[in-house]
C-alpha positions, 0 to 999 in steps of 0.5 A: 764494213770492218766494223764487224771485225773485232779490233782491240787496238789501233796505233795511228800516225800523222806525218806532219810537215815538221811534226810526227804524231802517233796515238794509240786507241784501245777498246775498253768494254763497249767503247773505244778510247784514246789511250796515250800520244806521242810525237817527234820531228818529222824526218822527211828531209836531211839528214834522215830522209826517211819518213819512217824514222820520225814515225818510229821515235813517235811510236817509241814515245806511245810504247813508254807512256803506255808501258806495253810493247808494240815494236819488235826492232823496227817492225810493228807487232800485228796483230795484237798478241796478248799485251804486245802489238797492235791490231791495226796501224794507220797513217796520214801524211802532209810531209813534203808539202802534202799534195799540190795540184793544178786543175783545168776546166773548159769554163773557169766558173763552172768546170773549172770550179768543179775540178777545183772542188774535187781537188780540194775535198781530196786533200789537195792545195790548188796551186792554179785553175787553167781555163779556156776562158781564164784571159791568159794566152797559151804560151802563158799557160804553158810557162805557168805549168812549167813553173809551178811544178804540180804533183798531179794535174786534174783535167775536166771540161765540157758536159758528156756529148758537148763540144770537144774543142776546148778540151782538145785545146787544153790537153794540147796546152798541157802536152806542150808543157811537158810538165816535170813533177816536184818529187823524183825525175824518173817517173811521168806526171799523173794526170786525170781526165774527168771531162767529157766522155766523147773527148777521151780519145782525143785526150789519150792521143795527146797526153797517153804517152807523155804523161801517166794518164788515168780516165775516170768518169766526168766531174760535171756529166750534165750542167745540173749535176756534180759527180766529184767522187770518182775523181777524188778517189782517183786523186787519193790512188795516184797521191799513193802510187806516184807522189808518196812513193817518191818521198823518202822513206814512204815505200816502207811506210806503205808497206807497214799500214793496214789501210792506204796512207791519206793526205791529212786534210782529206782525212780531217774532212773524212771525219767531218763528213762521217759525224755529219752523216752519222749524226744528220747535222750541218757542221763547219770544221777549221783548222787554223795552221802556221802557213794555211788555214783549211775550212771544211763544211757539210750542208745539205749532205754536201761536203766542201773544203777550201785551202786558204794557202796564204793565211795562217798564224806564223809563216803568213801572218803578214799576209793576214794583215795585208788582206784584212787591213790595219783596221780590221785587226785593230777592231779586236785589239782592247787598247790603242796601239801604235801601227809600226808597233803592230807591224813589228810584232807580226814580222817578228812572229813571221821570222820566229815562227815557233815563238809563243806571246810572252805577255798578255798584251801580245796574246790578245794581239795574236788572237785578234790577228786570228780572228781576221785570219779565221774570218778571211778564210771563211769568206773564201770558203763561202765563195767556193762552197756554191750551187752549181754555176751555170744552172739557173735555179729560178729563171726570170726575164731579167736573169735569163741572160745573166748566168753569173747570178746563179752560183749561190753559196750553200753555207746557211749559218741559220742551220749550222749545228756544230762549229769545230776549231782546230790548230794551235791558236785554238787548240792550245788558247790558254783559256777555253773561252778564248777559243770559244770568243775567237770562233764566235767573233770569226763565224758570226753564228746565228741562232743556236750553235754548239761549239767545240775544239779539237783538243790535240789535233787527232782528227786526221788519225780518226779520219783515216780510221773512219774510212774502215772502222767508223765506230772506233773513230766516232767514240774517240772523236766524241770522247777524247778528241772534241772539247765541248765548249757550250752553245752560242745563241745569237739572235738575227737583227739590229737595234738603233742604239745599245742597251735596248732589249734584244733577247731573254733565255729561260730554262729550268736546271736542277730545281732552278729556274734561270731567266737571263735578259741580255741587252743589245751590244751585250754578250752574256755568259751563263755557267752550264756543265758539259753534262747539262742539257735543257729545253730552254725558251728564247724569246727575242725583242720585236726587231730580232729573229730566232728562226720563227719571225721578229719578236716570236719565242722559239724553244731549243735544246741547249747543251753545256760544256767547259765554257758554258752558254754564250748569249751574243746579243751584238746583232747580226749582221754585226757591226763594231763601232768605228769610234776608237774610244767606244770600241775599246770600252766595249772590248773591255766590257765583253772580256770582263763578262766572258772572263777572257783573261786574268784581271790585271791590277 
């Protein structure tokens, strides 16, 4: 709506748990571009206990780098006058641990999961799901609510016009727990009720006096439909009014911003959703951090987000090893390694989270662990990004009595258009091809998929900008935020043994005819510039499929990037050899072909 309104400059900050990042965007001709970026430590804890200090420090760095005045004392000059000040100031935040929620629903696999999707999509970390059928006694649920001290509770349950007893029972449990908020003790805990409309009076009676109760539309009004947006909007509003208002300095920060502050993960989700909608494409985005890995996806115009709160590259790195198992990490390490040595390296990273690899061997180990963290987070995402459980897509005699099989994942790698990686281990990989290899190995894309990384992690700021100024956000996202790595071509199918024919890629570029045949078990890298775009004929061998059936050729548009075109002929589903010597040999061959690391003597 506001894109009609002319803005010349935007200042945006992201107050993270450790670092506050600031970016300055200016209109140059007909498009918006990133000018400079600054950062400073976040100051939400003692001795400062005022988030605006870190924001001002990051903005001062932007002033210095851009060589222009933005601040007048501790005030941002708005709107822009001449070369001073900015037209718009925006911010996102995950300081203070972000938004931590509990959700509840009558049936864990139905309204419980719908509530979880609503909270995750709004940028929350879901601490627990409480349901009538979760097997816990009432006193255990009460104890759990008291122990966790969430910032907010989302209560759902029942379709409109359904039974009231279970919703009343859940409201009773929450009322008995008398939950106290994590931040600040002088306000009532926000509770959102988004369940059966007929139960509103019962919920009001049980919880109205004990909490800041907000009632919104049912997230599951009928069995066949989810209605998550009203609940997500309420979560955002309450996050600002209650949770952020308690964090040190946030009231002051909120008074500066032109739009409400968004939780960082919600803002990242918003930019990914905006891009998918504008370009009509299906997207997966991943942000791998020190403690958590967030996965975002848009398939069939449905947005999903999951937080793997125990999969990260520093604080939770030991958990990645525990969950994936030693063999799964070692299958990506191109040399033999003692198990104790691997465990020691991982524990060192956990207790010294800011360290970076000091040798090539350490880098290879870290990137092997990253592949597993990404793979596990994606598996968790697929299990939550499902069609509605409790709804029969197709009824047969055998499944008429079995409701559990109806929730199928909507993630379809065959229709995926764009895979975007973000977070230190991907954005700051010494060579861009390493980021591409980690994404391909972890997500195993199929057919033709574009690969990209976020250059300096500015997706949160662009997300909040997109909510009001989508053109400015998408201009910067395309031109300055995304680094296009290239395309991955991956046929589906397997052959009996390595070396058999798999796929041929043919195209004309700059007057030259390029033809590349790749055998089963190999990976090939074909240089292709970011500006190159070709119409290619991709012919799979008879046991392989590129979308039209086994052995049938397809034509596809391929675009280049800083890495080029990766042809992955290792087969789908992908099976790594269990023979240690053969595995090391294969990894070394792929490394050499992709030029992943410097050649060693």
